[in-house]
SENU-400805 format. One line per 10 residues: number of its first residue (from 1); their letters; for each residue x, y, z of N, C-alpha, C, O. Coordinates in Angstrom, 2 decimals. Atoms other than C-alpha are relative to their C-alpha. Layout:
// SENU-400805
NUM> a> X/Y/Z/X/Y/Z/X/Y/Z/X/Y/Z | ... .
// end
This chain:
// SENU-400805
1> xxxxxxxxxx> -1.14/0.92/-0.08/3.22/69.92/-7.90/0.43/-0.35/-1.42/-0.37/-0.70/-2.28 | -0.49/0.30/1.32/5.43/69.37/-10.84/-0.10/-1.49/-0.30/-0.16/-2.32/0.61 | 0.14/1.38/0.45/5.17/66.16/-12.89/1.19/-0.85/0.43/1.03/-2.01/0.82 | -1.20/0.74/-0.39/8.79/65.17/-12.14/-0.03/-0.32/1.48/0.33/-1.43/1.87 | 0.06/0.23/-1.44/8.27/65.56/-8.39/-1.01/-1.10/0.32/-0.75/-1.94/1.19 | 1.02/1.04/-0.22/5.11/63.41/-8.54/0.55/-1.38/-0.35/0.31/-2.35/0.36 | -0.59/1.29/0.39/6.99/60.66/-10.38/0.99/-0.50/1.05/1.05/-1.69/1.32 | -0.97/0.41/-1.02/9.71/60.64/-7.74/-0.72/-0.52/1.24/-0.35/-1.54/1.82 | 0.75/0.45/-1.19/7.19/60.40/-4.92/-0.64/-1.36/-0.27/-0.64/-2.25/0.58 | 0.66/1.27/0.37/5.34/57.62/-6.76/1.02/-1.13/-0.01/0.73/-2.23/0.47 .
11> xxxxxxxxxx> -1.04/1.03/0.03/8.60/55.72/-7.36/0.45/-0.38/1.42/0.71/-1.54/1.71 | -0.40/0.26/-1.38/9.54/56.10/-3.69/-1.04/-0.86/0.71/-0.70/-1.78/1.46 | 1.06/0.81/-0.61/6.17/54.72/-2.62/0.06/-1.44/-0.50/-0.15/-2.37/0.28 | -0.13/1.36/0.54/6.64/51.72/-4.94/1.16/-0.74/0.66/1.03/-1.92/0.98 | -1.14/0.64/-0.66/10.06/51.03/-3.41/-0.33/-0.37/1.44/0.05/-1.44/1.91 | 0.40/0.29/-1.38/8.64/51.24/0.11/-0.93/-1.20/0.04/-0.81/-2.06/0.91 | 0.92/1.14/0.04/5.84/48.84/-0.85/0.74/-1.30/-0.28/0.46/-2.32/0.34 | -0.77/1.20/0.30/8.31/46.38/-2.37/0.83/-0.44/1.21/0.93/-1.63/1.50 | -0.79/0.33/-1.18/10.52/46.58/0.72/-0.86/-0.61/1.09/-0.43/-1.54/1.78 | 0.89/0.53/-1.04/7.56/45.95/3.02/-0.41/-1.44/-0.32/-0.62/-2.25/0.59 .
21> xxxxxxxxxx> 0.38/1.38/0.38/6.66/42.83/1.03/1.16/-0.96/0.20/0.96/-2.07/0.69 | -1.15/0.90/-0.02/10.18/41.39/0.87/0.72/-0.05/1.34/1.32/-1.07/1.68 | -0.80/-0.09/-1.23/11.65/42.53/4.20/-0.83/-0.18/1.25/-0.43/-0.91/2.15 | 0.80/0.04/-1.22/8.87/42.96/6.73/-0.47/-1.42/0.30/-0.82/-2.16/-0.62 | 0.49/1.33/-0.35/7.90/39.82/8.64/-1.49/-0.15/-0.31/-2.24/0.82/-0.29 | 1.38/0.27/0.42/4.63/38.16/7.62/-1.02/0.38/1.07/-2.05/0.97/0.72 | 1.02/-0.40/-1.00/2.80/38.64/10.98/-0.27/1.50/0.01/-1.41/1.93/0.19 | 0.18/-1.45/-0.01/3.41/42.39/10.79/-0.82/0.45/-1.20/-1.73/1.26/-1.06 | 0.77/-0.37/1.18/2.13/42.67/7.22/-1.43/-0.50/0.08/-2.34/0.16/-0.42 | 1.36/0.50/-0.16/-0.88/40.51/8.09/-0.83/0.96/0.85/-1.99/1.24/0.52 .
31> xxxxxxxxxx> 0.73/-0.94/-0.85/-1.85/42.92/10.88/-0.33/1.29/-0.76/-1.43/1.82/-0.64 | 0.25/-1.23/0.75/-1.46/45.93/8.59/-1.07/-0.22/-1.06/-1.92/0.64/-1.27 | 1.00/0.27/1.03/-3.48/44.26/5.82/-1.40/-0.08/0.60/-2.38/0.36/0.00 | 1.30/0.09/-0.65/-6.27/43.51/8.28/-0.58/1.38/0.29/-1.78/1.60/0.14 | 0.49/-1.35/-0.29/-6.48/47.18/9.27/-0.42/0.71/-1.29/-1.43/1.42/-1.32 | 0.34/-0.65/1.26/-6.45/48.35/5.64/-1.29/-0.55/-0.59/-2.06/0.18/-1.21 | 1.23/0.59/0.52/-9.19/45.91/4.72/-1.23/0.63/0.66/-2.25/0.82/0.00 | 1.11/-0.69/-0.66/-11.42/47.57/7.31/-0.25/1.38/-0.61/-1.39/1.81/-0.77 | 0.15/-1.33/0.57/-10.72/50.97/5.78/-0.66/-0.07/-1.38/-1.44/0.81/-1.74 | 0.54/0.11/1.35/-11.59/49.71/2.28/-1.33/-0.73/-0.05/-1.91/-0.87/-1.13 .
41> xxxxxxxxxx> 1.26/0.75/-0.01/-14.68/47.77/3.38/-1.17/0.78/-0.60/-1.95/0.19/-1.35 | 1.13/-0.74/0.61/-17.15/50.61/2.48/0.03/0.02/-1.52/-1.00/0.19/-2.17 | -0.12/0.00/1.46/-15.79/50.44/-1.07/-0.03/-1.42/-0.55/-0.69/-1.68/-1.56 | -0.14/1.36/0.54/-14.97/46.74/-1.49/-1.32/-0.77/0.06/-1.62/-1.55/-0.85 | 1.26/0.77/-0.11/-18.34/45.40/-0.27/-0.97/0.33/-1.13/-1.49/-0.59/-1.76 | 0.90/-0.30/1.14/-20.49/47.33/-2.83/0.56/-0.51/-1.32/-0.19/-1.02/-2.16 | -0.59/0.48/1.25/-18.01/46.48/-5.59/-0.15/-1.51/-0.14/-0.41/-2.02/-1.23 | 0.16/1.45/0.05/-18.17/42.80/-4.67/-1.43/-0.38/-0.35/-1.66/-1.30/-1.13 | 1.40/0.28/0.30/-21.96/42.85/-4.74/-0.32/0.25/-1.46/-1.03/-0.53/-2.10 | 0.24/-0.32/1.40/-21.98/44.53/-8.14/0.64/-1.04/-0.91/0.05/-1.47/-1.90 .
51> xxxxxxxxxx> -0.70/0.97/0.85/-19.39/42.12/-9.56/-0.71/-1.36/0.01/-0.77/-2.02/-1.02 | 0.74/1.26/-0.06/-21.37/39.08/-8.35/-1.27/0.07/-0.84/-1.62/-0.88/-1.53 | 1.22/-0.15/0.80/-24.55/40.45/-9.91/0.31/-0.06/-1.48/-0.42/-0.69/-2.25 | -0.39/0.03/1.42/-22.75/41.03/-13.23/0.40/-1.41/-0.41/0.07/-1.85/-1.51 | -0.42/1.36/0.31/-21.20/37.54/-13.06/-1.19/-0.92/-0.19/-1.22/-1.73/-1.12 | 1.19/0.84/0.13/-24.58/35.89/-12.48/-0.79/0.34/-1.26/-1.43/-0.53/-1.85 | 0.74/-0.39/1.20/-26.07/37.92/-15.34/0.70/-0.53/-1.27/0.05/-0.99/-2.21 | -0.75/0.47/1.17/-23.27/37.00/-17.78/0.12/-1.51/-0.05/0.11/-2.10/-1.13 | -0.16/1.46/-0.08/-22.88/33.39/-16.58/-1.11/-0.58/0.88/-0.84/-0.98/2.01 | 1.11/0.51/-0.83/-26.31/32.27/-15.37/0.17/-1.48/0.31/0.78/-2.22/-0.47 .
61> xxxxxxxxxx> -0.06/1.40/-0.39/-26.62/28.96/-13.52/-0.97/-0.81/-0.84/-2.19/-0.64/-0.77 | 0.84/0.86/0.83/-27.85/26.41/-15.98/-0.45/-1.22/0.81/0.30/-1.69/1.67 | 0.46/1.17/-0.75/-29.95/23.51/-14.66/0.81/-1.24/-0.36/1.33/-1.37/-1.46 | -0.68/1.27/0.20/-28.37/20.10/-14.27/-0.89/-0.92/-0.83/-1.97/-1.28/-0.37 | 0.87/0.82/0.85/-29.72/17.96/-17.17/-0.25/-1.39/0.58/-1.23/-2.04/0.21 | 0.16/1.34/-0.57/-29.26/14.76/-15.12/-0.96/-0.02/1.18/-1.36/-1.09/1.64 | 0.89/-0.07/-1.15/-31.49/15.99/-12.30/-1.43/0.15/-0.47/-1.68/0.77/-1.51 | 1.41/-0.22/0.36/-35.29/15.82/-12.38/-0.36/1.47/0.14/0.30/2.22/0.85 | 0.39/-1.42/0.01/-37.10/19.10/-12.96/-0.35/0.50/1.39/-0.20/1.69/1.68 | 0.40/-0.41/-1.35/-38.31/19.11/-9.35/1.18/0.12/0.95/1.01/0.57/2.09 .
71> xxxxxxxxxx> -1.17/-0.03/-0.90/-34.76/18.86/-7.94/1.23/0.48/-0.76/2.27/-0.17/-0.73 | -1.13/-0.56/0.73/-32.53/21.05/-10.10/1.06/0.45/0.99/0.76/1.01/2.04 | -1.11/-0.33/-0.89/-29.08/21.58/-8.60/0.82/1.13/-0.57/0.89/1.33/-1.78 | -0.86/-1.10/0.42/-26.79/24.56/-8.69/1.40/-0.52/-0.30/1.72/-1.67/-0.03 | -1.38/0.38/0.29/-23.19/24.55/-9.87/0.76/-0.33/1.29/1.61/-1.22/1.29 | -0.69/0.28/-1.25/-22.05/24.64/-6.24/-0.29/-1.42/0.49/0.60/-2.12/0.97 | 0.36/1.36/-0.42/-23.97/21.44/-5.46/0.67/-1.05/-0.89/1.13/-2.08/-0.41 | -0.65/0.94/0.92/-22.61/19.73/-8.58/1.50/-0.08/0.30/2.08/-1.16/0.29 | -1.43/0.00/-0.31/-19.05/20.82/-7.70/0.28/-0.78/1.28/1.28/-1.50/1.36 | -0.18/0.75/-1.24/-19.46/19.43/-4.17/-0.13/-1.50/-0.25/0.62/-2.30/0.31 .
81> xxxxxxxxxx> 0.16/1.42/0.32/-20.72/16.14/-5.58/1.22/-0.54/-0.75/1.64/-1.67/-0.51 | -1.20/0.43/0.73/-17.72/15.98/-7.95/1.17/-0.21/0.94/1.95/-1.14/0.77 | -1.09/0.19/-0.98/-15.35/16.45/-5.02/-0.19/-1.29/0.76/0.78/-2.02/0.99 | 0.27/1.24/-0.71/-17.03/13.62/-3.14/0.29/-1.22/-0.88/0.82/-2.22/-0.41 | -0.26/1.11/0.92/-16.84/11.39/-6.23/1.49/-0.21/-0.20/1.94/-1.35/-0.31 | -1.46/0.15/0.14/-13.13/12.11/-6.62/0.59/-0.73/1.20/1.45/-1.59/1.05 | -0.49/0.68/-1.21/-12.52/11.06/-3.01/-0.35/-1.49/-0.05/0.48/-2.34/0.30 | 0.42/1.40/0.07/-14.52/7.87/-3.55/0.79/-0.77/-1.05/1.17/-1.92/-0.82 | -0.79/0.66/1.04/-12.67/7.07/-6.80/1.42/-0.28/0.50/1.97/-1.35/0.25 | -1.35/0.21/-0.55/-9.31/7.55/-5.04/0.00/-1.16/0.99/0.93/-1.97/1.00 .
91> xxxxxxxxxx> 0.10/1.09/-0.99/-10.44/5.22/-2.22/-0.15/-1.35/-0.70/0.52/-2.32/-0.33 | 0.22/1.25/0.72/-11.68/2.55/-4.65/1.24/-0.40/-0.80/1.53/-1.59/-0.93 | -1.23/0.31/0.73/-8.47/2.81/-6.70/1.03/-0.64/0.91/1.71/-1.59/0.50 | -0.95/0.59/-0.95/-6.37/2.09/-3.61/-0.44/-1.40/0.40/0.39/-2.30/0.53 | 0.50/1.34/-0.31/-8.62/-0.85/-2.72/0.30/-0.97/-1.13/0.71/-2.11/-0.89 | -0.28/0.85/1.16/-8.25/-2.23/-6.25/1.47/-0.35/-0.08/1.82/-1.48/-0.42 | -1.44/0.28/0.03/-4.46/-1.90/-6.05/0.37/-1.07/1.02/1.17/-1.96/0.73 | -0.30/0.99/-1.03/-4.38/-3.88/-2.81/-0.54/-1.37/-0.39/0.13/-2.38/-0.17 | 0.56/1.29/0.42/-6.67/-6.58/-4.19/0.82/-0.62/-1.12/1.00/-1.84/-1.16 | -0.85/0.52/1.07/-4.50/-6.89/-7.30/1.29/-0.59/0.56/1.77/-1.60/0.06 .
101> xxxxxxxxxx> -1.22/0.53/-0.62/-1.43/-7.38/-5.09/-0.28/-1.33/0.69/0.50/-2.28/0.57 | 0.36/1.25/-0.67/-3.21/-10.03/-3.01/-0.20/-1.11/-1.03/0.25/-2.23/-0.83 | 0.24/1.00/1.03/-4.34/-11.82/-6.18/1.31/-0.46/-0.64/1.47/-1.64/-0.95 | -1.30/0.37/0.58/-0.79/-11.70/-7.61/0.76/-0.94/0.93/1.40/-1.88/0.46 | -0.66/0.89/-0.95/0.56/-13.29/-4.41/-0.61/-1.39/-0.04/0.11/-2.39/0.02 | 0.66/1.31/0.03/-2.03/-16.07/-4.59/0.22/-0.71/-1.33/0.27/-1.94/-1.37 | -0.29/0.62/1.28/-1.37/-16.63/-8.29/1.37/-0.67/0.00/1.60/-1.61/-0.75 | -1.34/0.59/-0.08/2.25/-17.40/-7.35/-0.05/-1.44/0.50/0.91/-2.19/0.31 | 0.13/1.39/-0.46/0.97/-20.63/-5.76/-0.25/-0.96/-1.14/-0.12/-2.17/-0.98 | 0.26/0.86/1.15/0.10/-21.92/-9.21/-1.23/-0.87/0.20/-2.27/-0.41/0.67 .
111> xxxxxxxxxx> 1.13/0.92/-0.08/-2.12/-25.01/-9.29/-0.42/-0.27/1.44/-1.54/-0.73/1.69 | 0.35/0.25/-1.41/-2.01/-25.25/-5.49/-1.04/0.99/0.52/-1.62/0.78/1.58 | 0.94/-1.01/-0.48/-4.22/-22.17/-5.25/-1.40/-0.58/0.18/-2.09/-0.24/1.14 | 1.36/0.53/-0.10/-7.41/-24.17/-5.89/-0.15/-0.97/1.17/-1.27/-1.29/1.56 | 0.07/0.90/-1.16/-6.52/-26.51/-3.00/0.29/0.74/1.30/0.36/0.12/2.36 | -0.41/-0.78/-1.17/-5.65/-23.68/-0.60/-1.13/0.91/0.46/-2.07/1.19/-0.28 | 0.95/-0.95/-0.57/-7.60/-21.36/1.66/0.78/1.18/0.55/1.64/1.01/1.41 | -0.75/-1.16/-0.49/-6.35/-17.81/2.21/-0.38/0.34/1.44/-1.55/0.28/1.82 | 0.21/-0.43/-1.39/-5.93/-16.70/5.82/0.88/1.21/0.26/1.90/1.42/-0.40 | -0.70/-1.24/-0.35/-4.76/-13.47/7.39/0.98/-0.26/1.14/0.64/-0.90/2.14 .
121> xxxxxxxxxx> -1.00/0.11/-1.07/-1.55/-13.35/9.44/-0.27/1.08/1.04/-0.08/2.27/0.77 | 0.34/-0.95/-1.06/-2.60/-11.74/12.71/1.23/0.50/0.74/1.20/1.58/1.33 | -1.21/-0.41/-0.69/0.92/-11.60/14.12/0.82/-1.20/0.44/0.44/-2.35/0.21 | -0.88/1.06/-0.49/3.75/-13.58/15.66/-0.56/-0.59/1.28/-1.16/0.11/2.10 | 0.47/0.66/-1.22/2.92/-16.12/18.32/0.76/0.54/1.21/1.94/0.87/1.11 | -0.60/-0.61/-1.20/3.61/-14.89/21.85/0.96/-0.94/0.73/1.67/-0.51/1.64 | -0.90/0.95/-0.66/5.51/-18.05/22.86/1.42/0.14/-0.55/1.68/0.97/-1.42 | -1.39/-0.04/0.44/9.22/-18.70/22.39/0.20/-0.68/-1.35/1.28/-0.58/-1.93 | -0.13/0.74/1.25/8.54/-20.81/19.30/-0.12/0.93/-1.21/-0.66/2.03/-1.12 | 0.18/-0.73/1.26/8.75/-19.64/15.70/-1.35/-0.41/-0.58/-1.47/-1.44/-1.24 .
131> xxxxxxxxxx> 1.36/0.32/0.42/5.04/-19.56/14.95/-0.75/1.29/-0.29/-0.38/2.37/0.17 | 0.84/-1.13/0.36/2.38/-17.28/13.51/-1.45/-0.29/0.38/-1.89/-1.44/0.35 | 1.42/0.11/-0.27/-1.22/-16.63/14.51/-0.76/0.37/-1.27/-0.57/1.44/-1.83 | 0.77/-0.20/1.21/-3.61/-16.98/11.58/-1.45/0.25/0.34/-1.98/-0.30/1.31 | 1.40/-0.30/-0.19/-7.12/-15.58/11.31/-0.77/-0.31/-1.28/-0.34/0.05/-2.37 | 0.83/0.34/1.15/-9.86/-16.90/9.03/-0.84/-1.23/0.29/-0.69/-1.83/1.36 | 0.82/1.20/-0.20/-12.40/-19.73/8.60/0.86/-1.24/0.17/1.82/-1.45/-0.57 | -0.81/1.18/-0.30/-11.07/-22.97/10.05/-0.76/-1.30/-0.27/-0.27/-2.38/0.06 | 0.74/1.21/0.32/-13.75/-25.40/8.85/0.81/-0.85/-0.98/1.23/-0.37/-2.03 | -0.74/0.91/0.86/-12.00/-28.43/7.37/1.50/0.04/0.17/2.20/-0.81/-0.38 .
141> xxxxxxxxxx> -1.45/-0.09/-0.23/-8.54/-27.35/8.52/0.37/-0.88/1.19/-0.31/-0.88/2.22 | -0.44/0.92/-1.04/-6.63/-29.91/10.59/1.47/0.21/0.31/2.22/0.68/-0.56 | -1.43/-0.09/-0.32/-3.29/-29.94/12.44/0.82/-0.87/-0.95/0.41/-1.97/-1.31 | -0.89/0.71/0.90/-0.42/-31.02/10.20/-0.12/0.45/-1.44/0.75/0.13/-2.26 | 0.14/-0.48/1.38/-1.74/-29.35/7.04/1.07/1.04/-0.31/1.51/1.79/0.57 | -1.06/-0.91/0.43/0.81/-27.36/5.04/-0.50/1.44/-0.03/-1.65/1.71/-0.37 | 0.26/-1.43/0.09/0.93/-23.57/5.28/0.92/0.55/-1.09/2.14/0.43/-1.00 | -0.76/-0.47/1.16/2.02/-21.95/1.99/0.03/1.51/-0.06/-0.82/2.20/0.51 | -0.09/-1.42/0.35/3.13/-18.51/0.89/0.62/0.06/-1.39/1.06/-0.98/-1.89 | -0.48/-0.04/1.39/4.28/-17.23/-2.56/1.39/-0.60/-0.20/1.71/-1.01/-1.32 .
151> xxxxxxxxxx> -1.34/0.56/0.14/7.84/-18.45/-1.85/0.07/-1.50/0.20/1.14/-2.09/0.04 | -0.02/1.45/-0.21/6.81/-22.02/-1.08/-0.63/-0.38/1.33/-1.66/0.16/1.73 | 0.52/0.51/-1.26/6.30/-23.87/2.20/0.41/0.92/1.14/1.60/1.22/1.32 | -0.29/-0.86/-1.15/6.02/-21.63/5.26/0.01/-0.78/1.31/0.71/-0.40/2.25 | 0.08/0.79/-1.22/5.17/-24.28/7.87/-1.18/-0.94/-0.07/-1.57/-1.38/-1.15 | 1.17/0.86/-0.04/2.25/-26.39/8.99/-0.89/0.41/1.17/-0.43/1.03/2.12 | 0.95/-0.31/-1.06/-0.86/-26.04/11.11/0.36/-0.78/1.25/0.48/-2.01/1.21 | -0.36/0.63/-1.27/0.03/-26.74/14.72/-1.24/-0.32/0.82/-1.38/-1.43/1.35 | 1.24/0.23/-0.73/-3.36/-26.31/16.38/-1.06/0.98/-0.48/-0.76/2.03/-1.04 | 1.15/-0.81/0.43/-6.81/-24.90/15.70/-0.53/0.77/1.20/-0.68/0.21/2.29 .
161> xxxxxxxxxx> 0.54/-0.82/-1.08/-8.16/-22.02/17.78/-1.50/-0.17/0.12/-2.14/-0.83/-0.70 | 1.44/0.09/-0.25/-11.65/-21.68/19.17/-0.80/0.96/-0.84/-1.96/0.68/-1.17 | 0.79/-1.03/0.69/-12.65/-18.56/17.28/0.73/0.49/-1.25/1.60/1.36/-1.16 | -0.47/-0.49/1.29/-11.79/-18.14/13.60/1.51/0.19/-0.03/1.98/1.27/-0.38 | -1.44/-0.17/0.02/-8.08/-18.79/13.91/0.73/-1.31/0.21/0.14/-2.32/0.59 | -0.85/1.17/-0.17/-5.18/-21.24/14.03/1.41/0.48/0.23/1.74/1.64/0.00 | -1.42/-0.30/-0.19/-1.50/-21.39/14.91/0.80/-0.80/-1.01/0.59/-2.00/-1.18 | -0.85/0.65/1.00/1.08/-22.16/12.22/1.42/-0.07/0.53/2.01/0.95/0.89 | -1.40/0.19/-0.37/4.46/-23.63/13.15/0.86/0.23/-1.24/0.64/-0.40/-2.27 | -0.84/-0.33/1.14/7.12/-22.17/10.86/1.10/-1.04/-0.20/1.47/-1.74/0.74 .
171> xxxxxxxxxx> -1.05/0.98/0.30/9.78/-24.28/9.13/1.29/0.31/0.74/2.15/-0.55/0.88 | -1.22/-0.38/-0.72/12.43/-22.36/11.06/-0.07/-0.31/1.49/0.91/-0.09/2.21 | 0.11/0.33/-1.42/11.12/-23.51/14.44/0.94/-1.14/0.35/1.15/-2.05/-0.45 | -1.01/0.99/-0.39/13.63/-25.60/16.37/-0.54/-1.42/0.09/0.24/-2.36/0.09 | 0.58/1.33/-0.07/11.20/-28.53/16.62/-0.57/-0.47/-1.34/-1.19/-1.53/-1.41 | 0.55/0.37/1.31/10.29/-28.59/12.91/0.96/-0.93/-0.71/2.16/-0.66/-0.77 | -0.80/0.97/0.76/11.53/-31.60/10.88/-0.68/-0.24/-1.34/-1.91/-0.26/-1.43 | 0.57/0.18/1.33/11.09/-32.21/7.16/1.00/-0.73/-0.90/2.19/-0.42/-0.89 | -0.81/0.71/0.99/12.41/-34.64/4.50/-0.12/0.71/-1.34/-1.22/1.02/-1.78 | -0.01/-0.70/1.28/13.44/-32.97/1.23/0.98/-0.67/-0.96/1.84/-1.45/-0.55 .
181> xxxxxxxxxx> -0.98/0.32/1.03/15.23/-33.62/-2.04/0.42/1.30/-0.67/-0.37/2.24/-0.75 | -0.51/-1.23/0.59/17.39/-31.04/-3.77/-0.01/-0.10/-1.53/0.19/-1.16/-2.11 | 0.04/-0.04/1.47/17.08/-29.94/-7.40/0.14/1.42/-0.50/0.22/2.37/0.27 | -0.13/-1.33/0.61/17.38/-27.08/-9.84/-0.70/0.01/-1.36/-0.90/-1.03/-1.99 | 0.57/-0.19/1.32/15.76/-25.67/-12.95/1.13/0.10/-1.02/2.15/0.74/-0.76 | -0.99/-0.08/1.06/17.69/-26.12/-16.17/-0.71/0.13/-1.34/-1.85/-0.29/-1.50 | 0.56/-0.22/1.33/17.12/-25.19/-19.79/0.72/-0.88/-1.01/1.94/-0.81/-1.14 | -0.54/0.89/1.02/17.61/-27.79/-22.53/-0.80/0.20/-1.28/-2.02/0.02/-1.30 | 0.64/-0.24/1.30/16.87/-26.98/-26.18/-1.14/1.01/0.11/-2.18/0.87/-0.53 | 0.99/-1.05/-0.14/14.96/-23.89/-25.11/-1.15/-0.34/0.91/-2.06/0.47/1.08 .
191> xxxxxxxxxx> 1.06/0.41/-0.90/12.75/-25.82/-22.70/0.54/-0.08/1.42/1.60/-0.65/1.67 | -0.41/-0.01/-1.40/12.94/-25.29/-18.94/-0.65/-1.16/0.74/-1.86/-1.36/0.65 | 0.51/1.14/-0.78/12.59/-28.34/-16.70/0.70/-0.03/1.35/1.73/0.62/1.55 | -0.56/0.11/-1.35/13.27/-29.24/-13.09/0.67/-1.37/0.12/0.07/-2.39/-0.22 | -0.76/1.24/-0.13/15.96/-31.87/-12.36/0.43/-0.19/1.45/0.99/0.72/2.07 | -0.43/0.33/-1.36/16.54/-33.58/-9.03/1.50/-0.27/0.01/2.03/-0.94/-0.88 | -1.44/0.23/-0.18/20.15/-33.57/-7.81/0.28/-1.14/0.96/1.35/-1.73/0.93 | -0.15/1.08/-0.99/19.62/-36.09/-5.00/-1.25/-0.85/-0.03/-2.36/-0.34/-0.13 | 1.12/0.92/-0.04/17.43/-39.16/-4.90/-0.36/-0.42/1.42/-1.51/-0.75/1.70 | 0.24/0.40/-1.39/17.82/-39.97/-1.20/-0.48/1.22/0.79/0.20/2.25/0.78 .
201> xxxxxxxxxx> 0.50/-1.14/-0.78/15.70/-37.70/1.06/0.99/0.43/1.09/1.66/-0.40/1.70 | -0.86/-0.59/-1.02/17.61/-35.40/3.39/-0.87/0.63/1.07/-1.87/1.27/0.76 | 0.75/-0.56/-1.12/16.37/-34.36/6.83/0.43/1.44/0.23/1.61/1.71/0.48 | -0.23/-1.39/-0.36/16.07/-30.60/7.33/-0.72/0.30/1.30/-1.79/-0.25/1.57 | 0.62/-0.41/-1.27/15.32/-29.03/10.71/0.24/1.47/0.24/1.28/2.02/-0.13 | -0.14/-1.41/-0.31/14.72/-25.51/11.88/1.02/0.24/1.08/1.17/-0.57/2.00 | -1.00/-0.32/-1.02/17.46/-23.85/13.88/-0.51/1.02/1.01/0.25/1.46/1.88 | 0.55/-0.96/-0.94/15.12/-21.48/15.73/0.45/1.42/-0.24/0.11/2.31/0.54 | -0.53/-1.34/0.29/16.86/-18.48/14.13/-0.18/0.33/-1.48/0.75/0.75/-2.16 | 0.37/-0.40/1.36/15.07/-17.95/10.81/0.75/-0.74/-1.09/1.02/-0.18/-2.15 .
211> xxxxxxxxxx> -0.68/0.80/1.02/16.85/-20.76/8.93/-0.25/-1.47/0.26/-0.73/-1.86/1.33 | 0.06/1.45/-0.13/16.87/-24.51/8.32/1.39/-0.57/-0.32/2.12/-0.01/-1.13 | -1.32/0.61/0.19/19.92/-26.79/8.46/-0.16/-1.50/-0.20/-1.13/-2.11/0.24 | -0.06/1.45/0.20/20.83/-30.33/7.36/1.23/-0.50/0.77/2.35/-0.38/0.29 | -1.11/0.39/-0.88/22.95/-31.78/10.16/0.71/-1.26/-0.48/1.88/-1.47/-0.14 | -0.56/1.30/0.35/23.56/-35.18/8.55/0.62/-0.03/-1.39/0.97/-1.09/-1.90 | -0.60/-0.07/1.34/24.93/-33.96/5.19/1.45/0.44/0.12/1.74/1.50/0.68 | -1.42/-0.31/-0.04/28.70/-34.04/4.82/0.39/0.86/-1.20/-0.35/0.94/-2.18 | -0.48/-0.85/1.08/30.74/-31.69/2.63/0.21/-0.79/-1.28/-0.05/-0.29/-2.38 | -0.24/0.80/1.21/31.67/-34.50/0.28/-1.31/-0.35/-0.71/-1.34/-0.46/-1.93 .
221> xxxxxxxxxx> 1.29/0.26/0.63/27.98/-35.29/-0.28/-0.51/1.21/-0.77/-1.14/1.07/-1.82 | 0.41/-1.23/0.68/27.32/-31.68/-1.21/0.75/0.15/-1.31/0.17/0.50/-2.34 | -0.80/-0.12/1.22/30.18/-31.68/-3.70/-0.38/-1.08/-1.02/-0.41/-0.82/-2.22 | 0.37/1.09/0.92/29.14/-35.04/-5.15/-1.32/0.29/-0.70/-1.49/-0.04/-1.87 | 1.30/-0.32/0.59/25.57/-33.83/-5.73/0.07/1.25/-0.86/-0.82/1.48/-1.68 | -0.12/-1.23/0.78/26.80/-30.53/-7.20/-0.93/1.10/0.47/-1.33/1.95/-0.32 | 0.89/-1.03/-0.54/24.63/-28.42/-4.90/0.67/1.36/-0.06/1.87/1.49/0.16 | -0.51/-1.36/0.09/25.01/-24.67/-5.35/-1.05/0.96/0.52/-2.22/0.61/0.70 | 0.92/-1.04/-0.46/23.47/-21.44/-4.14/-1.08/0.23/-1.07/-0.76/0.36/-2.25 | 1.12/-0.18/0.92/20.01/-20.99/-5.71/-0.74/-1.28/-0.31/-1.80/-1.23/-0.92 .
231> xxxxxxx> 0.72/1.24/0.20/19.09/-24.67/-5.80/-1.21/-0.07/0.91/-1.29/0.66/1.90 | 1.25/0.10/-0.72/15.67/-25.72/-4.48/-0.02/-1.25/0.86/0.57/-2.28/0.52 | 0.31/1.14/-0.86/14.64/-27.99/-1.62/-1.45/-0.35/-0.21/-2.33/0.47/0.08 | 1.35/0.43/0.32/11.55/-29.99/-2.64/-0.47/-0.96/1.07/0.24/-1.89/1.44 | 0.55/0.84/-1.06/9.32/-31.56/-0.01/-0.13/-1.45/-0.50/-0.70/-1.70/-1.56 | 0.08/1.43/0.32/9.66/-35.36/-0.06/-0.44/-0.77/1.24/0.01/-1.90/1.47 | 0.41/0.58/-1.27/7.93/-36.10/3.22/-1.35/-0.68/-0.18/-1.89/-1.24/0.78 .
// end
């Protein structure tokens, strides 16, 4: 066979191989590869054994210096332990992130944190009222105590449960009443201070729809006090 003819046949075979890789569906090529692997098994198995022997001779398994002489570990065992340690580190990192978030939320309470007890919100109360079910130690907790969250007052303890829990009535509940004064933060000479806008307490009540309203405040009173969006309602009860 001439050299030119051999090159043409070889080029044609390369084109067919490329077409089979790019055009033929994967299941069909998988079946063909499985059959070819059987044909090459008498050759591939001895070669694999020889290559492993050469690899072990060139790169022998060194003992683990951290293990006692009576319990030396192979590289495979060390690699498995490293994988387990990575999983554990990832788990602990996520736990630390959650704890940092919880701590940041509690730090938002400021000085009130040392007088507060953290409890877990188990869910919304099943009744028609705006209330939450709390879970946690209830020793020393009494009905009427304030329930706080990072944004301020959330409600008050309505009743104590029998087993590690309590019910909190939210400020938006239709039966919730609270006296407040209005104020805002202002900056004077580079110093930030809080200034009350009203001296007479105002009655706020929940509307049962995620808000509180002041029914006895007229528009002229709002304008006279200079109330604006972003001002604060401070408990004066």
